[in-house]
C-alpha positions in Angstrom: 126.5 79.8 37.5 124.5 76.7 36.7 120.9 77.0 35.2 117.9 75.8 37.1 116.4 72.6 35.9 112.9 72.3 35.4 111.3 68.9 34.1 107.7 69.2 32.9 105.1 66.5 34.0 105.3 63.8 31.1 109.3 63.7 31.0 109.3 63.5 34.9 107.1 60.6 34.9 109.1 58.9 32.3 112.3 59.5 34.1 110.9 58.2 37.4 109.9 54.8 35.5 113.5 54.2 34.3 115.9 51.8 36.1 118.2 53.5 38.6 121.5 53.5 36.6 119.8 55.1 33.5 118.0 57.6 35.6 121.3 58.5 37.4 123.1 58.9 33.9 120.3 61.2 32.6 120.2 63.1 35.8 124.0 63.7 35.6 123.7 64.8 31.9 121.1 67.3 32.9 123.5 68.8 35.6 126.4 68.9 33.3 124.2 70.7 30.5 122.9 73.2 33.3 126.6 74.0 34.1 127.5 74.7 30.3 124.2 74.9 28.4 125.7 75.5 24.9 128.7 73.2 25.1 128.8 71.3 21.9 130.1 68.1 23.5 127.1 67.9 25.6 124.1 68.8 23.3 123.3 70.2 19.9 120.5 72.3 18.3 117.7 70.8 16.6 117.1 72.0 13.0 114.2 74.6 12.5 113.3 74.8 16.1 114.6 76.6 19.0 115.2 73.3 21.0 118.4 71.5 21.6 119.0 67.6 22.1 121.2 65.7 24.2 122.2 62.0 24.0 122.4 59.5 26.8 123.0 56.0 25.4 120.0 55.1 23.6 117.8 57.9 25.2 117.3 61.4 24.0 116.8 64.6 26.0 114.8 67.4 24.4 115.1 70.8 26.1 115.1 74.7 25.8 117.0 77.2 27.5 115.0 80.2 28.8 116.7 82.8 30.7 118.1 81.1 33.8 116.2 77.8 33.5 116.8 74.6 31.5 113.3 73.3 30.5 113.1 69.6 29.7 110.2 69.0 27.3 110.7 65.4 26.6 112.8 62.3 27.3 112.6 59.2 25.5 114.1 56.3 23.3 116.0 57.6 20.3 113.6 56.0 17.8 110.6 57.7 19.1 111.5 60.9 20.5 111.9 62.8 17.2 108.5 61.4 15.9 106.7 63.2 18.8 108.3 66.7 17.7 106.3 66.6 14.5 
């Protein structure tokens, strides 16, 4: 059973601002993660926090898994996404 995907406000607006092919790739990755949330080929845990990260080209998706929900807390370019976690 796949998890329900919940994208919070800021990542949702950022996702909507991307070009269509990139947006589709990110949405496909989120659906794959929802189907197999702890698959090491799709995502990896972040050190020191309970969040996980997934890579889509030059973009990163930061998310947590709570019960039956995959909560996306941030989406952004690789060079900037980890700076926002501090």
